[in-house]
C-alpha positions, 0 to 999 in steps of 0.5 A, a space after each residue: 542440458 539446460 535446467 528448468 526455470 518455474 514460470 511463476 518468476 516470469 512475473 513483470 518487475 515492481 518498477 518503483 523499485 527499477 526507479 529506486 535503483 536507478 536514482 540511487 545510481 544516480 545518486 552514487 555519481 555525485 548528483 543529487 535526487 528529489 525522491 518522489 518515486 517510493 511510498 516510503 515515509 521520509 520520517 523514522 520510526 516514532 521515538 518510544 519505538 526507538 526506545 523500546 527497540 534499544 531495550 530489547 536489544 539488551 533484555 530480550 533475546 529476539 528468539 522465535 515467536 509463535 507464527 501469529 505474533 507475540 500476544 502482547 501486539 495483538 492484543 494492543 491491536 485489538 485495543 486499536 481497533 477499539 479506541 480507533 474505529 468502536 469494533 470489537 474484534 479479538 486478539 485471536 483473529 489477528 496474525 502479525 505478518 512478515 510486512 503486508 507483503 507477507 499478508 497477501 501472500 498468506 491471504 491469498 493462498 487461503 482464500 483462493 485457489 489455483 484458476 480462480 478469479 479476482 478483480 483489482 482495479 487498475 490503477 492499483 498496487 501492481 504487487 496485488 496482480 504479480 502475486 497473484 499471478 506467481 500463485 496461478 490466480 487470474 487477477 482481474 483488472 476493473 479500468 476505473 478513472 476520475 468518474 469513480 475517484 478511481 475505485 471500483 464500484 458495483 459497476 465495474 464489477 457488473 461488467 466483468 465477464 465470468 464469475 469472480 471469486 475475490 476482490 481487493 480494494 485499497 481506501 485510501 488506495 495506491 496510487 491514487 490517494 482516493 477513498 471509498 465513502 462508508 456508505 460506498 463501502 456498505 454497498 460493495 460489501 454487500 455486494 460481494 456478500 450476495 454474491 460469494 466474493 471473498 473481499 481483501 481490504 487493503 488498509 495500510 494507508 489508514 491514519 493518513 487521511 486529510 478530509 474524513 477518517 477511512 472506515 474499516 471494512 470490519 464494520 460492515 463484514 467478518 467475512 473479509 480479510 482485512 490486511 494493514 502495516 506498521 510501514 505507513 501510518 507508524 513510520 516503519 517501513 524496514 521494520 518489515 510488520 504487518 497484521 491480518 485480521 482474518 474471519 475465524 474460518 481461515 484461522 488455522 489455515 492461514 496459521 499453518 502458512 504463516 508457520 511454513 512460509 515464515 515461522 514467525 514475524 521479525 521479533 525485534 519489530 514486534 516488540 518495539 511496535 507495541 508502544 507505537 500506539 502511544 505514539 499518536 501525537 508525533 505520528 498525527 504530526 507527520 500526517 499534518 506534515 503530508 497535507 502540507 505537501 499535498 496542498 504545496 503540489 497541488 498548487 506547483 504541479 499544475 505550473 508544471 503541466 500536470 494539471 489533470 491530479 487524482 483527488 488525493 483524500 489520503 496517503 501521499 501520493 498524486 496520479 497525473 494524467 500526463 497524456 497531453 506530454 507523453 505516450 510513454 511514461 517509462 521513458 517520460 520518467 526516465 528523461 524526468 530523472 536525468 534531466 531534473 533530478 526529480 525521480 517519479 513512478 511510471 503509471 505502467 506499474 499501476 496500470 499496464 493498460 492505460 499507464 502509459 499516459 499517467 505518473 505517480 508522485 509521492 509526497 512522502 518526503 521532507 517540505 523543502 525537497 517538495 518545493 525544490 522538486 516542484 521548481 525544477 519541474 517548473 522549470 523544465 524544458 520539456 
């Protein structure tokens, strides 16, 4: 007898992880790869974080913590909101999570029921859509493009048929690196409040901006769920540590979900992360390097035929329209890796409707790799 398999697992793959596997297989055969597929800083955690981790391994028993995380880190995050944004946030509202991924799961479960409808921009981070599907929550994709800086607007929300229960936004965004201005953010928050739409703001690329500082939705609403991470600006991807700022009515539901799903976030990572906030000079140096990478690629990619690029105001991505080069971005990316050694991500990961005409370049790696990747793409005989 064949045993049942739950339909919750029948969701699309996170394609960038498949690209990473293909790149690793190429490297295993002795061929080099210029990694532009994954949104992972090419730098390690800051020096003080590494020192704190070593000390914790010697002096700390590294046992369970409270489900919401250690008080020292929650208090340091509350101070961060005051120092960076000028916002007063109680540490009691801050929950430390196992990466932003853990935060997305518990935020969706605490805010939405099965059958609820949550809007998100296409293109957008694929895990939003796939986690919602796995939880029997309906993701409602809104096509956005360069005319709105690849960001949702009240007009795009008005075009959605039927009632919406939630909206996910990201500024800066993945895969485009585009931002929502402070004025536009205020309008979106007001729109959601008037219509009873729960707003979830993904702010994991805050700190990595090139033209103006990103504003937190917390400046305009205490009802929104704020999600952030130590993976990007703090360069701690493998430490699997994120956080949420939780609206008061959801505090106990979120705590119960975290207790049962995760018990507690990674203890060593929490202890080490307290030191990260004293490393601004080093971390801002990383951001300066991303800017150099972006500026270099804005010069080189058009010479390689990628001349329709998103306006990357933050994060470390460029989203390229390749409709003049291919109608199959997955095959295009496979060929690119096989023929040039440059790993890039097909747009179908981020937009199931129009992504066959787009690819994403990540410029989080070393400057020398970006220069070499640009050279190879310019010389690629497609």
